C-alpha positions as CSV (number, residue, x, y, z in Angstrom):
1,M,0.0,0.0,-0.1
2,T,1.2,3.6,-0.6
3,V,1.2,5.5,2.6
4,A,0.7,9.4,2.5
5,L,2.0,11.2,5.4
6,S,1.3,14.7,6.6
7,A,4.2,17.1,7.8
8,R,4.8,20.4,9.3
9,S,6.3,22.8,7.0
10,V,7.9,26.1,8.2
11,V,10.5,28.5,6.6
12,S,13.3,26.1,7.3
13,R,12.0,22.8,5.8
14,Q,14.7,20.7,7.5
15,N,13.8,21.2,11.1
16,S,10.2,21.7,11.0
17,L,8.3,18.7,9.2
18,T,5.7,17.0,11.3
19,L,3.2,14.4,10.0
20,A,-0.4,15.6,10.5
21,A,-2.2,12.5,8.7
22,L,-1.2,9.1,7.7
23,S,-3.4,7.9,4.6
24,I,-3.3,4.7,2.8
25,V,-3.4,4.8,-1.2
26,S,-1.5,1.8,-2.5
27,A,1.1,-0.9,-1.3
28,V,4.3,0.5,0.2
29,L,5.5,-2.1,2.7
30,V,5.1,-5.6,0.9
31,A,5.6,-8.6,3.2
32,C,8.2,-10.9,1.8
33,S,7.3,-13.8,4.2
34,G,4.3,-14.6,6.4
35,E,6.7,-16.4,9.0
36,D,7.0,-14.8,12.5
37,A,10.2,-16.8,13.1
38,V,12.9,-16.9,10.5
39,P,15.2,-19.9,10.8
40,R,18.9,-19.3,11.0
41,S,20.6,-18.9,7.6
42,P,22.4,-21.8,6.3
43,G,26.2,-21.3,6.6
44,S,26.0,-17.7,7.7
45,G,27.1,-18.1,11.2
46,R,24.7,-15.5,12.4
47,A,21.1,-15.9,13.8
48,A,18.2,-14.4,11.9
49,V,16.1,-12.1,13.8
50,A,12.5,-13.4,14.8
51,G,9.8,-11.3,12.9
52,T,8.4,-10.4,9.6
53,P,10.5,-9.3,6.8
54,I,9.1,-6.3,4.5
55,V,10.5,-4.7,1.4
56,V,10.9,-0.9,1.8
57,A,9.3,1.2,-0.8
58,E,9.0,5.0,-1.5
59,T,5.8,6.7,-0.3
60,T,4.4,10.2,-0.5
61,L,4.8,12.7,2.3
62,S,2.1,15.5,2.4
63,I,3.9,18.7,3.4
64,V,1.4,20.7,5.8
65,F,2.2,23.9,7.5
66,D,0.6,24.0,11.1
67,A,-0.3,27.9,11.8
68,S,-1.0,28.1,15.5
69,G,-3.3,30.6,16.8
70,V,-6.3,31.4,19.0
71,A,-10.0,30.9,18.4
72,E,-11.9,33.9,19.5
73,P,-15.6,34.6,19.2
74,V,-16.7,36.6,16.3
75,Q,-19.0,38.7,18.5
76,Q,-18.2,39.6,22.2
77,A,-19.8,42.3,24.1
78,T,-19.0,43.6,27.6
79,L,-22.3,45.3,28.9
80,S,-22.6,48.3,31.3
81,T,-25.2,51.0,32.2
82,R,-25.2,54.8,32.0
83,L,-26.9,55.0,35.4
84,M,-25.6,55.3,38.8
85,G,-27.6,52.9,41.1
86,T,-27.7,49.8,43.1
87,V,-28.0,46.3,41.5
88,V,-31.3,44.9,42.5
89,S,-31.2,41.5,40.7
90,V,-28.9,39.4,38.4
91,H,-30.6,37.0,36.2
92,V,-27.8,35.0,34.8
93,H,-24.7,33.0,35.8
94,E,-21.6,32.4,33.9
95,G,-21.8,29.7,31.4
96,Q,-25.5,30.4,30.8
97,M,-26.8,30.5,27.2
98,V,-29.0,33.7,26.7
99,R,-31.3,35.0,24.0
100,A,-31.0,38.5,22.1
101,G,-33.1,41.1,24.5
102,Q,-33.2,38.8,27.6
103,P,-32.8,40.8,30.9
104,L,-29.5,40.1,32.5
105,V,-29.2,42.6,35.3
106,D,-31.6,45.3,36.8
107,I,-30.6,48.4,38.5
108,D,-32.7,50.4,41.1
109,A,-34.4,53.2,39.1
110,R,-37.4,54.2,41.4
111,D,-36.4,57.8,41.0
112,L,-36.8,57.5,37.2
113,V,-40.2,56.0,37.7
114,A,-41.3,59.1,39.6
115,K,-40.0,61.4,36.8
116,A,-41.7,59.3,34.4
117,T,-45.0,60.0,36.2
118,Q,-44.3,63.8,36.0
119,A,-43.4,63.6,32.4
120,A,-46.6,61.7,31.6
121,A,-48.6,64.4,33.4
122,S,-46.7,67.2,31.4
123,V,-47.6,65.4,28.2
124,A,-51.3,65.2,29.2
125,G,-51.3,69.0,30.2
126,A,-49.6,70.0,26.8
127,E,-52.0,68.0,25.0
128,A,-55.0,69.6,26.6
129,A,-53.5,73.1,25.9
130,Q,-52.9,72.3,22.3
131,H,-56.7,71.1,22.0
132,E,-57.8,74.2,23.6
133,A,-55.6,76.5,21.4
134,A,-56.8,74.4,18.2
135,A,-60.5,75.0,19.1
136,H,-59.7,78.8,19.8
137,A,-57.7,79.2,16.6
138,A,-60.7,77.4,14.6
139,R,-63.2,79.8,16.2
140,F,-61.4,83.1,15.3
141,T,-60.6,81.6,11.9
142,A,-64.2,81.3,11.1
143,L,-65.0,84.8,12.6
144,Y,-62.1,86.3,10.8
145,H,-63.4,85.0,7.4
146,D,-66.7,86.2,8.3
147,S,-65.5,89.8,9.1
148,A,-66.5,89.3,12.8
149,A,-62.9,89.4,14.0
150,T,-60.0,91.5,13.4
151,R,-56.8,90.2,11.8
152,A,-54.9,90.7,15.0
153,Q,-57.3,88.4,16.8
154,Y,-57.0,85.9,14.0
155,E,-53.1,85.9,14.1
156,S,-53.0,85.8,17.9
157,A,-55.1,82.7,18.0
158,L,-52.8,81.0,15.4
159,T,-49.7,82.0,17.4
160,A,-51.2,80.5,20.5
161,L,-52.0,77.2,18.6
162,A,-48.4,77.2,17.3
163,R,-47.1,77.7,20.9
164,A,-49.3,74.7,22.3
165,E,-48.2,72.4,19.6
166,A,-44.5,73.2,20.1
167,G,-45.2,72.5,23.8
168,L,-46.7,69.4,23.2
169,R,-43.9,68.2,21.1
170,A,-41.2,69.3,23.9
171,S,-43.3,67.2,26.5
172,R,-43.3,64.2,24.4
173,A,-39.7,64.5,23.5
174,G,-38.8,64.8,27.2
175,A,-41.0,61.7,28.0
176,A,-39.2,59.8,25.3
177,E,-35.9,60.7,26.6
178,L,-36.7,59.7,30.0
179,E,-37.9,56.4,28.8
180,V,-34.7,55.9,27.0
181,V,-33.0,56.8,30.5
182,R,-35.2,54.2,32.3
183,S,-34.2,51.5,29.7
184,Y,-30.6,51.5,31.2
185,A,-31.9,50.4,34.4
186,S,-32.3,46.9,32.6
187,V,-29.1,45.6,30.9
188,R,-30.2,43.0,28.2
189,A,-28.4,40.8,25.8
190,P,-27.4,42.4,22.7
191,F,-27.3,39.0,20.7
192,D,-27.8,35.2,21.2
193,G,-24.8,33.9,23.1
194,M,-23.1,32.6,26.4
195,V,-22.4,34.6,29.5
196,T,-18.8,34.4,30.0
197,Q,-18.2,36.9,32.9
198,R,-20.6,38.3,35.6
199,M,-19.0,41.2,37.3
200,A,-22.2,42.4,39.2
201,D,-23.9,41.1,42.4
202,V,-27.0,42.2,44.0
203,G,-26.4,45.1,46.3
204,A,-23.4,46.4,44.3
205,L,-23.1,49.8,43.1
206,A,-23.5,50.2,39.3
207,A,-21.7,53.2,37.9
208,P,-21.9,54.6,34.1
209,G,-19.6,52.6,32.1
210,A,-18.6,49.9,34.6
211,P,-18.6,46.3,33.3
212,L,-21.5,44.2,34.6
213,I,-21.9,41.3,32.1
214,T,-19.8,39.8,29.3
215,V,-21.6,37.9,26.5
216,Q,-19.9,36.0,23.7
217,D,-21.5,34.7,20.5
218,V,-19.8,31.3,20.4
219,S,-21.7,29.8,17.3
220,S,-19.0,31.0,15.2
221,L,-15.3,31.3,16.2
222,R,-12.6,33.3,14.3
223,L,-9.2,31.5,14.2
224,T,-6.3,34.0,13.8
225,A,-2.8,32.9,13.0
226,S,0.4,34.1,11.4
227,V,2.1,32.5,8.5
228,P,5.1,33.3,6.3
229,A,4.7,34.8,2.8
230,D,5.1,31.5,1.0
231,V,2.1,30.1,3.0
232,A,-0.1,33.2,2.5
233,R,0.3,33.0,-1.3
234,T,-1.4,29.7,-1.3
235,L,-4.5,30.9,0.5
236,R,-7.5,32.7,-0.8
237,P,-10.8,33.8,0.9
238,G,-13.3,31.0,1.0
239,R,-10.8,28.2,0.9
240,L,-11.6,25.5,3.2
241,L,-8.8,24.0,5.6
242,A,-8.6,21.4,8.2
243,A,-8.2,22.8,11.7
244,Q,-8.2,21.8,15.3
245,V,-9.6,23.8,18.1
246,D,-9.1,22.5,21.8
247,G,-8.1,19.1,20.2
248,D,-11.4,18.8,18.4
249,S,-11.1,18.5,14.5
250,S,-13.0,20.8,12.6
251,T,-13.2,22.8,9.1
252,A,-12.3,26.4,8.8
253,T,-13.3,28.8,6.0
254,V,-10.5,31.5,5.0
255,E,-11.9,34.7,5.9
256,G,-9.0,37.0,4.9
257,I,-5.2,37.3,4.7
258,I,-3.7,40.5,5.6
259,P,0.0,41.9,6.4
260,A,1.1,41.4,9.9
261,G,3.3,44.4,9.6
262,A,6.6,42.8,10.8
263,G,8.9,40.0,9.7
264,G,7.5,39.4,6.4
265,L,4.5,37.5,8.1
266,F,0.7,37.6,7.1
267,T,-2.2,37.2,9.5
268,V,-4.8,34.6,8.5
269,N,-8.4,34.7,9.6
270,A,-10.5,31.8,9.4
271,L,-14.1,31.2,10.5
272,I,-15.3,27.8,12.2
273,R,-18.9,26.9,12.7
274,N,-19.6,26.0,16.3
275,R,-23.4,25.6,16.6
276,D,-23.2,23.3,19.5
277,A,-20.8,25.4,21.3
278,R,-18.5,22.3,21.7
279,R,-15.5,24.3,21.0
280,R,-14.5,26.7,23.6
281,A,-13.7,30.3,22.8
282,G,-10.1,31.4,23.7
283,S,-8.7,27.9,23.1
284,T,-5.6,27.1,21.3
285,A,-6.2,26.4,17.6
286,T,-4.2,25.1,14.6
287,L,-4.7,25.7,11.0
288,H,-3.5,23.1,8.7
289,V,-2.4,24.5,5.3
290,P,-1.4,21.8,2.7
291,M,2.0,22.7,0.9
292,G,2.3,19.9,-1.6
293,T,4.0,16.6,-1.5
294,R,7.3,14.8,-1.9
295,P,8.6,11.3,-1.9
296,V,9.8,9.6,1.3
297,I,10.9,6.2,2.8
298,A,8.8,5.3,5.9
299,V,9.0,2.4,8.1
300,P,6.7,1.1,11.1
301,H,7.7,2.1,14.4
302,R,7.9,-1.6,15.4
303,A,10.8,-2.2,12.9
304,L,13.0,0.4,14.9
305,V,15.6,-0.8,17.3
306,R,17.4,1.5,19.8
307,D,20.6,1.7,21.7
308,G,20.7,4.7,23.5
309,D,20.4,7.7,21.4
310,L,20.9,5.6,18.3
311,V,18.0,4.3,16.2
312,G,18.3,1.7,13.7
313,V,16.6,-1.2,11.8
314,V,17.6,-4.8,11.2
315,V,18.3,-5.1,7.4
316,R,18.1,-8.7,5.8
317,H,20.4,-9.3,2.8
318,D,21.4,-12.7,1.5
319,G,19.7,-14.6,4.4
320,Q,21.9,-12.6,7.0
321,D,20.4,-9.7,9.4
322,D,22.6,-6.6,10.1
323,R,21.6,-3.8,12.4
324,R,21.9,-0.4,10.7
325,W,21.8,2.9,12.3
326,V,19.4,5.4,10.5
327,R,18.4,9.1,10.9
328,L,14.8,9.8,11.2
329,G,12.6,12.7,10.0
330,A,8.9,13.3,10.6
331,Q,6.7,10.7,12.4
332,T,3.1,9.6,12.7
333,S,1.6,7.4,15.5
334,T,2.6,4.2,13.3
335,H,5.4,5.0,10.9
336,A,8.5,7.3,10.9
337,E,10.3,8.8,7.9
338,V,13.8,7.5,7.3
339,L,16.2,10.5,6.1
340,S,19.2,8.4,5.6
341,G,20.7,4.9,6.2
342,L,18.1,3.1,4.3
343,R,17.1,2.8,0.7
344,A,14.2,1.7,-1.2
345,G,14.1,-2.0,-2.2
346,E,16.0,-3.1,0.9
347,T,14.3,-5.7,3.2
348,I,14.0,-5.0,6.8
349,V,12.6,-7.2,9.7
350,V,9.7,-6.1,12.1
351,P,10.5,-7.9,15.3
352,S,7.8,-10.2,16.6
353,E,5.8,-9.0,19.4
354,T,6.1,-12.2,21.3
355,P,9.5,-12.3,23.2
356,V,11.9,-14.6,21.8
357,S,15.4,-15.8,22.6
358,T,17.8,-12.8,22.0
359,P,19.8,-13.5,18.7
360,S,23.2,-12.1,17.9
361,V,22.8,-9.3,15.4
362,T,25.9,-7.9,13.7
363,P,25.9,-4.1,13.4
364,G,26.0,-2.8,10.1
365,A,27.4,0.3,8.4
366,L,25.4,3.5,8.4
């Protein structure tokens, strides 16, 4: 089978490859024998290692740049009030989901209730004055047209009506302004979301601009990460990329790419749907950007033998088993890339999992 590996690619390709995915496409490691224990090679004078021989073949390494960042909510609001007053009730707690317009905090506004009563009375008085002035103006208009009233009386009645109408508008505007101020006594959710901070308790003094509640819209998260110029050139708005948020795999849609302003880096913004609120805002996130492929040689981890800091494989040639030290590159949970010390077409031995008597293995050259 052909094994496709995924690696981390950074500006220095040699030191920053990591494997992100291991996909099977066609035969890479072909078993040369199904026997678990290989008999001693006749006339070799060396013991064969008990295990399964496999032929090493080239596979494909998918180079992936892992851009690390933070997943923040697309919408977040820290709510406060314009009033000075005592908090009389808090309706929510941290972690609670709320709907747009839902009351969160109530502030004592009894003085505003009294003023609202005064404003209502003022509006009622202005309306009565306007009705009286309108009736008076109508009478003098009729008298004036019948030549029963002077022009001065007619114009005075019209002026009184205009003043009454202006007074009514002023009274209604004052009442509307007071109603707006009264609305500050109830702090409400500006959108659907989650309460992430509660800074107010019953009995506390609320001051204008002082934070009371923080609400986040966690239905969509924005992943922000920095990438070098060669990675930024491969991205376009709307492109779908694999991502991980808080260890949970997801799909991100590139929102935009902008210059970071330093070091030749670019900032990538990508959106992640989070309708079930499973991914937490503020979590560490990784954006996986594919950067192409290259051929590699990969062997199973079970085929590796270790001696201190040295890592090698058992190579079988002409019925003899030799230990050969190798240099490893990127790795997955099951396979490791061999950078040097092994060629495609050579046979290696994957030792049996069942313990066997320790054979003598002749070290080979790197």
